[in-house]
N, C-alpha and C positions, 0 to 999 in steps of 0.2 A: 743544602743549600750550595750554590757554584758561588762562591766569592773570590773578585778579583781574575786576573790574563794568564797569570799562570797556567794553572789547574785543568782550567780548559783550552790552555795554548798546546798545551803538551799533549794530551786528549785528540788533537786536530793533525799535529805531527806526526801521530805514529801513521795516520793515516793516509799523511803526505809521502810518509817514506815509506810506507808495502809496495807506492807504486815504481820511489825507483826502485825501491832489491825488488822488484818485480823478473825485473832483467837478468837481475846474478843470481837471485834462487833460485831452488829445481825443487821439483814434486816430489813428494818420495809414495808410495805407497798407500791403502785407507789405512786412518792407521785409529782406533777406539780413544775416545778423547779423556778416558782411564790416563793416559797412558803417558810417562814425561815426558815434554820435550819441553824445549828452547822456548821462554816469553819470545814474543812474534813473531811467528817461523809461518813459514807459507808449505802447505801441505791439503793434501786431496784429503777427503773426508766422507765418508755417508752421508749422499744426501737425507737420507731419514732422521738421519740424526738432528738436522738443524734448525732450529725451532724461528718465529716469525718474530720481526720485531714488532715486540707492542709500542715503543716507540713508533711508527713509522708513519709520517708528516702525508704519505703519498694516499689518497680514495677512489684516486678513477686509476685505469691502466687499459691505454686506447690499444684493444684488439691490433688493429692495423701494424702498429709499430712494435706489438707485440712478436707478429706474425715475423715482419723483420727482418728483428733478435735472433729469431729460434732458424731462417734462411741462412746468418750470419753464422749460428754459431754450428749448425750441419757442415758452411762451408768454408772456414778456417777455427771451429773451436772457439773456445772460449774465451779472448785473448788475455782481460783482468779480470783478475780472479773479485769473487766475493767477501767480506771481512764482516769476522765474526768474534763474538768474545767467550772464554767457556761457560755455561752454568750447569751449575751443577756437578753432579760424577759422570757423568756419561754423555750430557746432551753440548751444544752449544745454540747459540745466541743468533741471529741474525745482525749485526748493525748496517750495513751497507748491500745495497746488490739484489735487493729484493725481485726487482725485475729476472734479472741473473736469472736468482733462484729459480724463479717459477716455468722458465721457457725449460729452461735441467729441465727442473719434471717433469711438464707437457713431454718433452722429447725424449725420455725414460733415461735419463741416466743417472749411474749407481751413486758413484758417488763426482765431488765438482770441486776445483781448486780453491782452497780460502788462505786467508791472510788470518789469525787468528792473532788476537790481544789481547792485552789484559786492559780490562776497564775497571775503578776500583770503586765506582757507587752504579746509582744508580741516573742520579741528575745524571755523570758524565757519559752516559748511557746515550739520554736524548739529547744535551749539549748536542752533543758528535752525530748524531743521528739528524737531525733537526739542521744543521746548520750543513752537513756533508750532501744532506737530499737541497738545499736554499741554492749549493753553489753547484754540482753536479745536474743536477734532475730537472729536468721537465716541470717543474711541479704550476697547476694554474690559479690564478690571483687569488684565488678565498686559503688554498691551500697553503700559501705561502702568509697570508696575514695569519693566520692559526696555527704555524709555524712561528714564527717572529712573535705570538699573543700566550703559546706554551714556552718559550725561553724566558719572556718578561717572569709567567708566574711561576714554574715549576724548578726555572732555572738560574730565581733571581738577577737577570742581566736588561739594563736600561736599555731606551732602547741607540742611545751613543752608543752603548758599548757589542748591540747586536749588526750595528752597523759597521760599526769597524771590523767585526768581524767575517760577514759575507758579501761588503767593499762594495758594501754599499751609503747610497746619502743613510737622514736621520730620517731628512723630512720620506726618503720615500720607503723607512718604514713605516715610519707613521701612519703616513696613505693609504698602504696596506693594511695595517690593523683597523684603519677607519671602516674599511669595506666593511670588517666584520659587522656592523652596526647597517649595514641593508636588508631589508627583508627577504626569505628564504626565498623565496618568489624568483628574485633581482637580483639572488648570490645564484640561482642557480641557471638565469642567463644568461647570464657573466661566466662563467666554466661552458656552456656550450655555445660561449665567440656569436649567439646574435647580437651582443652590446658589449663593445671595446673598456677597457678603462678608462681610458676619459668619458665614457656614456657613466660609467659606476659610481666617479670620483665626481663628477655634477648633480650627481643624486642624488650623495653623502647628506649634499650640505640640506637637504628638502628636512624636515620636525615632520613631518607629512604623510602616512605610506601610506595613504588613499594617493595623494597629489605625486608621490614615486611611479605607486603601481600603474599610475593615467597617465603619464610619460612616459612608465616603460612603453604601453601596450604602441602609438606615438611612435615610438622610436623603431620599434619592430614592423609594425604596419607600416609608414613612411621610412622607413630607411633615413632617419634622421639625422643626419654628422653631430658631430659633437658641442662644434655655436654652437649651433641650432636649440641642441640641448643644454649646453648652459645661459642660455636667454631664456627660455624656459621657464627656467628654471628660477632667474632672476623677478621674469614678471612673476612668478606663482609665492616666490616670499614671503610674509609681509614684513612689514615696514620693520618691525621687532626682532623678527628672527636677520632681516639685511643687517640690523644692525650691531646682532651678535657674529653678522663674514666680518665685518669690517674690521681691517687691519691697523697695529696702532697707528701706525700712518697717515690712515685714512680717519680719525680720530680728533677733532680739530684740537689743535692745541691746547687749549684755556681747558682741555678737559684733561690730555694729560697733568700740568703743571698745577691743577685744582690736587687733582687724585694722587699726585707724587708730594705732592704741599702736606696733606694729608698727613699718607701714607710718612713717611718724617718727622712731624708734627707726635706722632703716636709711638715712631720707636725711640725718641728722645726724651721722653716721661717714662715710657720704661722701662730703659735704660739708663736710665740720669746722666745722658753725656751727647755731644753733637754723632748725625748721625743723617750722611746724604745717602739722598736715592741715586743711581744714575741708569734709565733705562734706554733703552734702542729702537731705532725704529723698526728693527722684527724681535718683537716684544723684547726678549735679555736687555741684562741687566745687572747690576747690581750695587750693592747694601754696604756702602762706609762708615763704620764705626770709629771714631779716633779716640783712644787712650791720652795723657798724660805722664802716664808715672806706671810701673811695676805692678803699687801697691792698683790704682785700678784698675791695670788688665786682671788684677783678679778677683778683684771685684768682679767685674764685668762677667769672668767665666763662669762664678759662682753664680750670678743670676743665671745663664747659657744651663748651665745643669740641674737648674731646677724649672727649666721649661718641658726636660718630660717626662716630669714627677707632675 
């Protein structure tokens, strides 16, 4: 599992440096993978020795865009090399550039310019592939959501860390992941462009799949605007569901005060010291635990260490 920022950051730097060194490095003749060459080097490699990336987040390849890419390669050559890592003693494994690899293969190219880098683990390989695709490729909203979720589940990154690495707000990451809760029919409609992200974000608030599909049908048949769908969703929500949708700023202050007072009382009894809970309007906050001596601090630390046990 990847922890911290330094390891992942170095991996991404390798991809960035690949672009920077491209202008300076000169490709050499095709070389078998077993030949010893410096780490991080650009060369032409046998295209049949490159295996697909098992962590590729892209599932749809637009045929028209692929044809445009092939025409560009025929006219100008492959301007940007693919990025690979050594895989075993005789092959390479693709990190980024699957569209370029596919286009060159379909054009019958025998070799392909490649930037070969060292990747220490499958986890780092996954993170590099996902982040590179999110930043540089035109993934559809569901592919992006799946990529974010894999970064969380398989690479151990938090939503905040993902947001920092891909240059997005944490709320953007969270909203993308929420789309994965939608039923397949709605996800497919979003991928095909029958509905927009705004429509999908409104529909995900509904608990009932039946209601979601009913409104989906209306969106497509009546070409409804996002605002109209938001109103339909609001009308379809039960009182209980609407209560669950309310933000902390919409909840009566007396309810928040009572909840915070209850939490503070529970923590005071548990820790045996003064505890204050501060809650902000957006739902975030902090818990302040008071201590009055070194001995009391050590006592509190011992209590906290016992919690996982």
